[in-house]
C-alpha positions as CSV (number, residue, x, y, z in Angstrom):
1,X,111.8,114.8,87.2
2,X,110.1,116.2,90.4
3,X,108.8,113.5,92.8
4,X,105.5,114.4,94.6
5,X,104.5,112.6,97.8
6,X,101.7,110.2,97.4
7,X,100.1,107.7,99.8
8,X,97.2,106.3,97.8
9,X,96.8,102.7,96.9
10,X,95.1,103.3,93.6
11,X,95.2,106.6,91.6
12,X,92.4,106.6,89.1
13,X,93.1,110.0,87.4
14,X,95.4,113.1,87.3
15,X,94.2,116.5,86.1
16,X,95.1,120.2,86.3
17,X,93.4,123.4,86.8
18,X,93.8,126.7,88.7
19,X,92.3,125.6,92.0
20,X,93.2,128.8,94.0
21,X,92.6,131.4,91.3
22,X,96.2,132.7,91.4
23,X,96.7,132.5,87.7
24,X,98.8,129.3,87.4
25,X,97.9,125.6,86.9
26,X,97.7,123.3,90.0
27,X,97.5,119.5,90.0
28,X,94.5,117.5,91.2
29,X,94.5,113.7,91.7
30,X,91.7,111.3,92.6
31,X,92.2,107.8,94.0
32,X,91.5,105.2,96.6
33,X,93.0,104.6,100.0
34,X,92.9,101.1,101.6
35,X,92.5,100.6,105.3
36,X,95.5,98.3,105.0
37,X,97.5,96.9,102.1
38,X,95.1,94.8,100.0
39,X,92.4,95.2,102.6
40,X,88.9,96.8,102.5
41,X,88.6,100.2,100.9
42,X,88.5,103.1,103.4
43,X,87.6,106.0,101.2
44,X,87.9,107.7,97.9
45,X,89.8,110.9,98.1
46,X,91.0,113.9,96.2
47,X,94.5,115.5,96.5
48,X,95.4,119.1,95.5
49,X,99.0,120.0,94.7
50,X,99.5,123.7,94.7
51,X,101.8,125.3,92.0
52,X,103.6,127.7,94.3
53,X,105.5,129.9,91.8
54,X,103.9,129.2,88.4
55,X,107.1,127.4,87.5
56,X,105.9,123.9,88.5
57,X,107.2,123.9,92.1
58,X,104.4,121.8,93.6
59,X,103.3,121.4,97.3
60,X,100.8,119.0,98.6
61,X,98.1,121.5,99.8
62,X,95.1,119.4,100.7
63,X,93.5,115.9,100.8
64,X,89.7,115.7,101.0
65,X,87.0,113.0,101.1
66,X,85.0,112.2,98.1
67,X,83.2,109.0,99.2
68,X,83.5,106.7,102.2
69,X,83.8,102.9,101.5
70,X,83.0,103.3,97.8
71,X,83.1,99.5,97.3
72,X,84.9,99.5,94.0
73,X,88.5,99.7,93.0
74,X,87.9,101.6,89.8
75,X,86.2,105.1,90.3
76,X,84.4,106.5,87.3
77,X,84.7,109.7,85.3
78,X,85.4,113.1,86.6
79,X,85.1,116.7,85.6
80,X,86.7,119.9,86.9
81,X,84.1,122.6,86.3
82,X,82.7,125.7,88.1
83,X,79.5,123.8,89.1
84,X,78.0,126.5,91.4
85,X,79.1,129.5,89.2
86,X,81.0,131.2,92.0
87,X,84.2,131.7,90.0
88,X,86.2,128.7,91.4
89,X,86.6,125.3,89.7
90,X,84.8,122.4,91.6
91,X,85.0,118.7,91.1
92,X,82.2,116.5,89.9
93,X,82.9,112.8,89.9
94,X,81.3,109.3,89.7
95,X,82.1,106.8,92.5
96,X,80.3,103.5,92.8
97,X,77.3,104.5,90.8
98,X,76.8,107.9,92.5
99,X,77.7,111.4,91.3
100,X,79.5,113.5,93.9
101,X,80.3,117.2,94.0
102,X,83.3,118.8,95.8
103,X,82.7,122.5,96.2
104,X,85.9,124.7,95.9
105,X,85.8,127.4,98.4
106,X,88.3,129.5,96.5
107,X,91.8,130.8,97.2
108,X,93.8,128.8,99.7
109,X,90.8,127.2,101.3
110,X,90.5,124.3,98.8
111,X,87.7,121.8,98.4
112,X,85.0,120.8,100.8
113,X,84.3,117.1,101.4
114,X,82.1,115.9,98.6
115,X,78.3,115.6,98.8
116,X,76.1,113.4,96.8
117,X,74.3,114.8,93.8
118,X,72.7,111.6,92.6
119,X,71.5,109.8,90.6
120,X,72.1,106.1,91.6
121,X,73.0,103.1,89.5
122,X,75.3,104.8,87.0
123,X,77.8,103.1,84.8
124,X,81.4,104.6,85.1
125,X,80.8,107.6,82.7
126,X,78.9,110.8,83.3
127,X,79.3,113.8,81.0
128,X,79.1,117.1,82.9
129,X,78.4,120.1,80.6
130,X,75.8,122.7,79.7
131,X,74.5,120.8,76.7
132,X,71.5,123.1,76.0
133,X,73.4,126.4,76.7
134,X,71.0,127.7,79.3
135,X,73.7,128.2,81.9
136,X,72.5,125.3,83.9
137,X,74.9,122.4,84.0
138,X,73.6,119.0,82.9
139,X,74.6,115.5,84.0
140,X,74.4,113.2,80.9
141,X,74.7,109.5,81.4
142,X,73.7,106.1,80.0
143,X,70.6,104.4,81.5
144,X,70.2,100.9,80.1
145,X,69.4,101.5,76.3
146,X,69.0,105.3,76.7
147,X,71.1,108.4,77.1
148,X,69.4,110.7,79.7
149,X,70.2,114.0,81.4
150,X,69.4,115.9,84.5
151,X,70.2,119.6,84.9
152,X,70.5,122.1,87.7
153,X,67.1,123.3,88.9
154,X,68.5,126.8,89.0
155,X,71.8,128.3,87.7
156,X,74.6,127.3,90.2
157,X,72.3,125.2,92.3
158,X,72.9,121.8,93.8
159,X,69.4,120.4,93.2
160,X,68.7,118.5,89.9
161,X,65.6,118.3,87.8
162,X,63.9,115.0,87.0
163,X,65.6,112.7,84.5
164,X,64.8,113.3,80.8
165,X,65.6,111.0,77.9
166,X,67.8,112.5,75.2
167,X,67.7,109.5,72.8
168,X,67.6,105.7,72.7
169,X,70.6,103.6,71.8
170,X,71.0,100.3,69.9
171,X,73.0,98.8,72.9
172,X,74.3,99.9,76.2
173,X,77.1,102.4,76.4
174,X,80.3,102.0,78.4
175,X,81.8,105.5,78.1
176,X,81.1,108.7,76.2
177,X,82.2,112.2,75.5
178,X,80.6,115.4,74.2
179,X,82.6,117.1,71.4
180,X,81.9,118.8,68.1
181,X,82.5,116.0,65.6
182,X,81.3,117.8,62.5
183,X,82.5,121.3,63.3
184,X,79.0,122.8,63.1
185,X,79.3,124.6,66.5
186,X,77.2,122.1,68.4
187,X,78.6,119.4,70.8
188,X,77.8,115.9,69.5
189,X,78.1,112.7,71.5
190,X,80.7,110.0,70.8
191,X,80.5,106.8,72.6
192,X,82.0,103.3,73.1
193,X,79.4,100.5,73.5
194,X,79.4,97.2,75.4
195,X,80.4,95.4,72.2
196,X,83.3,97.8,71.8
197,X,81.9,99.7,68.9
198,X,82.6,103.5,68.7
199,X,79.7,105.4,67.4
200,X,78.6,109.1,67.4
201,X,75.3,110.9,67.5
202,X,75.1,114.3,65.8
203,X,73.5,117.2,67.6
204,X,70.8,118.8,65.4
205,X,69.6,122.3,65.0
206,X,66.6,121.7,67.3
207,X,68.9,120.4,70.1
208,X,67.9,116.8,69.6
209,X,70.5,114.1,68.7
210,X,70.4,112.3,65.3
211,X,70.8,108.8,64.3
212,X,73.8,106.6,65.4
213,X,76.7,106.5,63.0
214,X,79.4,103.9,63.3
215,X,83.1,104.9,63.4
216,X,85.0,101.8,64.5
217,X,84.8,98.3,66.0
218,X,86.9,96.3,68.4
219,X,87.8,99.3,70.5
220,X,88.6,98.7,74.2
221,X,89.3,102.4,74.9
222,X,87.7,105.6,73.5
223,X,90.3,108.3,72.8
224,X,89.2,111.4,71.0
225,X,91.9,113.9,69.8
226,X,92.9,116.1,66.9
227,X,95.8,114.2,65.4
228,X,96.6,116.3,62.3
229,X,95.9,119.8,63.5
230,X,92.8,120.5,61.4
231,X,90.6,121.2,64.5
232,X,88.5,118.0,63.7
233,X,88.3,115.4,66.4
234,X,89.9,112.0,65.3
235,X,89.6,108.6,67.0
236,X,92.6,106.8,68.3
237,X,92.4,103.1,69.4
238,X,95.3,101.4,71.2
239,X,95.6,97.7,70.8
240,X,94.2,95.6,73.6
241,X,96.5,94.2,76.2
242,X,97.7,90.8,75.1
243,X,97.1,91.5,71.4
244,X,99.9,91.5,68.8
245,X,100.4,93.8,65.9
246,X,100.4,97.7,65.7
247,X,100.5,99.6,68.9
248,X,97.4,101.6,67.9
249,X,95.3,102.6,64.9
250,X,93.4,105.7,64.2
251,X,90.4,107.0,62.1
252,X,90.7,110.5,60.6
253,X,87.8,112.9,60.7
254,X,87.1,114.9,57.5
255,X,85.6,117.7,59.6
256,X,82.0,116.8,58.5
257,X,81.7,113.6,60.6
258,X,83.0,111.2,58.0
259,X,85.7,108.9,59.3
260,X,88.4,107.1,57.3
261,X,89.0,103.4,57.5
262,X,91.6,102.4,60.2
263,X,95.1,103.6,59.6
264,X,97.6,101.4,61.5
265,X,100.3,102.7,63.7
266,X,103.8,101.5,64.3
267,X,104.5,97.9,65.2
268,X,105.9,96.9,68.6
269,X,109.7,97.3,68.9
270,X,112.2,96.3,71.5
271,X,111.1,99.3,73.6
272,X,107.4,98.5,73.3
273,X,105.2,98.1,76.3
274,X,104.2,94.6,77.2
275,X,101.1,95.9,78.9
276,X,99.5,99.3,78.3
277,X,97.7,101.2,81.1
278,X,97.3,104.8,79.9
279,X,97.3,106.8,76.6
280,X,97.4,110.6,76.1
281,X,97.6,112.7,73.0
282,X,99.4,116.1,72.7
283,X,101.8,118.1,70.6
284,X,104.9,117.1,72.5
285,X,107.4,118.4,69.9
286,X,105.3,121.6,69.1
287,X,105.1,120.9,65.4
288,X,101.3,121.3,65.1
289,X,100.1,117.8,65.3
290,X,99.1,115.3,68.0
291,X,101.8,112.9,69.2
292,X,101.0,109.8,71.4
293,X,102.3,109.3,74.9
294,X,101.7,105.7,76.2
295,X,102.4,104.3,79.6
296,X,102.6,100.7,80.8
297,X,105.1,98.1,81.8
298,X,108.6,99.4,81.1
299,X,107.7,103.1,81.4
300,X,106.4,105.7,79.0
301,X,106.8,105.8,75.2
302,X,106.5,108.7,72.8
303,X,105.2,108.1,69.3
304,X,106.0,111.1,67.2
305,X,103.4,112.1,64.6
306,X,105.2,112.5,61.3
307,X,102.2,113.8,59.5
308,X,100.9,110.7,57.7
309,X,102.3,108.1,60.0
310,X,103.8,107.7,63.5
311,X,107.4,107.0,64.3
312,X,108.4,103.9,66.3
313,X,108.1,104.4,70.1
314,X,110.9,106.2,71.9
315,X,111.2,105.7,75.7
316,X,110.9,108.9,77.6
317,X,110.8,107.4,81.0
318,X,112.0,104.1,82.4
319,X,109.9,102.5,85.1
320,X,108.6,99.1,86.0
321,X,105.0,100.3,85.4
322,X,103.5,103.7,84.5
323,X,99.8,103.5,85.6
324,X,98.5,107.0,84.9
325,X,99.5,109.9,82.7
326,X,98.6,113.6,82.3
327,X,99.9,116.0,79.7
328,X,99.9,119.7,80.6
329,X,102.0,122.8,80.2
330,X,102.3,123.2,83.9
331,X,104.9,126.0,83.9
332,X,103.2,127.7,80.9
333,X,106.4,128.1,79.0
334,X,104.9,127.0,75.7
335,X,105.8,123.3,75.7
336,X,103.9,120.3,77.1
337,X,105.1,118.7,80.3
338,X,103.7,115.5,81.7
339,X,102.9,113.8,85.0
340,X,103.2,110.1,85.6
341,X,102.3,107.6,88.3
342,X,104.5,104.5,88.6
343,X,103.2,101.2,89.9
344,X,101.4,101.6,93.3
345,X,100.5,105.1,94.3
346,X,102.9,105.0,97.2
347,X,105.8,105.5,94.8
348,X,104.5,109.0,94.1
349,X,103.7,111.2,91.2
350,X,106.5,112.4,88.9
351,X,106.5,115.7,87.1
352,X,108.5,115.5,83.8
353,X,109.3,118.9,82.5
354,X,110.4,119.4,78.8
355,X,113.9,120.8,78.7
356,X,116.4,121.5,76.1
357,X,118.7,118.4,75.7
358,X,121.7,119.0,77.9
359,X,120.3,122.0,79.9
360,X,120.9,120.5,83.3
361,X,121.0,123.8,85.1
362,X,117.6,124.8,83.6
363,X,118.6,128.2,82.3
364,X,117.2,127.5,78.8
365,X,120.4,126.8,77.0
366,X,122.9,123.9,76.7
367,X,126.4,125.3,77.0
368,X,129.7,124.9,78.9
369,X,128.1,125.8,82.2
370,X,126.0,122.6,82.0
371,X,129.1,120.5,81.3
372,X,130.7,121.9,84.5
373,X,127.7,121.0,86.5
374,X,127.6,117.5,85.0
375,X,131.1,116.5,85.8
376,X,131.0,118.0,89.3
377,X,128.3,115.4,90.1
378,X,130.9,112.6,89.3
379,X,128.6,109.9,88.1
380,X,130.1,109.7,84.6
381,X,130.7,106.2,83.4
382,X,130.0,104.8,86.8
383,X,127.7,102.0,85.5
384,X,124.7,100.5,87.3
385,X,126.1,101.6,90.7
386,X,125.2,105.2,89.9
387,X,121.7,105.6,88.5
388,X,121.3,108.9,86.8
389,X,118.6,111.4,85.8
390,X,118.4,114.2,83.3
391,X,119.9,116.6,85.8
392,X,122.9,114.3,86.2
393,X,123.5,113.5,82.5
394,X,121.0,110.8,81.5
395,X,119.8,112.4,78.3
396,X,118.9,109.2,76.4
397,X,116.8,107.7,79.1
398,X,118.7,104.6,79.9
399,X,119.3,105.5,83.5
400,X,123.1,106.1,83.2
401,X,125.4,109.0,82.4
402,X,128.0,107.8,79.9
403,X,129.5,108.7,76.5
404,X,126.3,107.8,74.7
405,X,124.5,110.6,76.4
406,X,127.1,113.1,75.3
407,X,126.8,111.8,71.7
408,X,123.0,112.0,72.0
409,X,123.1,115.6,73.2
410,X,125.5,116.7,70.5
411,X,123.5,115.0,67.8
412,X,120.4,116.9,69.1
413,X,122.2,120.1,68.0
414,X,121.2,122.1,71.0
415,X,124.8,123.0,72.2
416,X,125.5,126.7,72.2
417,X,129.1,127.8,72.1
């Protein structure tokens, strides 16, 4: 893993985009910095880590202000989008009921300090998208028992039109996403309500939204992802912290907006997380379906998608707490890497690159050259006095380099003579 310096007290999100338009993916982080440990909040900031070589060598390039004294420890949603249509990806984010825009100047210049777009009094979620396909970006958000929108007055402008109501809701909404649920080419809206129901509203041919349809109940998180590789968005629901039973359940989408009854995932095992803080879905093993990566107390677990069910969790990373996760092919080599934040932002972000088991010198193959490197390090069978990483022989993730790692590597079948 690669450790990235981090001095934030709370990291609320990790994302990736090509900030400087050089053709590779950079990392962008949003979080809060306290005036002193446990003291009043000083500001909400963004941090840009530049990908120097396209091969995941990251450098902290910039920190900029999003909001001063935001007054809440949990910032809201964010979107990396070219808001002003100048060819560079900007940041639009909610903080303490306000929408802020950080303009990206392009190249090595980075982001300007954020300015407020409005409106006030928002819940945590705002959807940023061109919902009516007129090249003017909309801000879509819940307002009491309605979903409303404001859009740019002109293409690329920073002034917004008056609020317009899109539709009324049966109850207040906590969070929402725009995604094409029924594969008709129009973005629908899927939401989690204050009673923890997951519902969706189909976008109709005239641009209006249709009647609410129920997908699931008792959902404390909204996760929308294609789990079976059929291009239809499914719904994944992790168990709530403190609950017993399966680690998560999911509802399969038939591609027309019909969802199956809940399908239960694997039960907790000895490597399960006592407390879950983050969940991501991505094809980690490149077999065409969506696997689940879950972070919490004890580190990060991978639940392999076997087609009709998920395997029991395998620990990919051992840590006291993993707070935040982000899946991305940062080096663009065809497999998903991932970024994690352990407990307290001061411990830093860690980049976890997918590598061939045993390939400690990162040349793409596991062979005798790697064994020479391993035993030159001299931490083999040294016990707890010599904590190890992948680069020093810990292939099975237990923090040590011992005979079990060699067995694990050979059983993986990656060794090349």
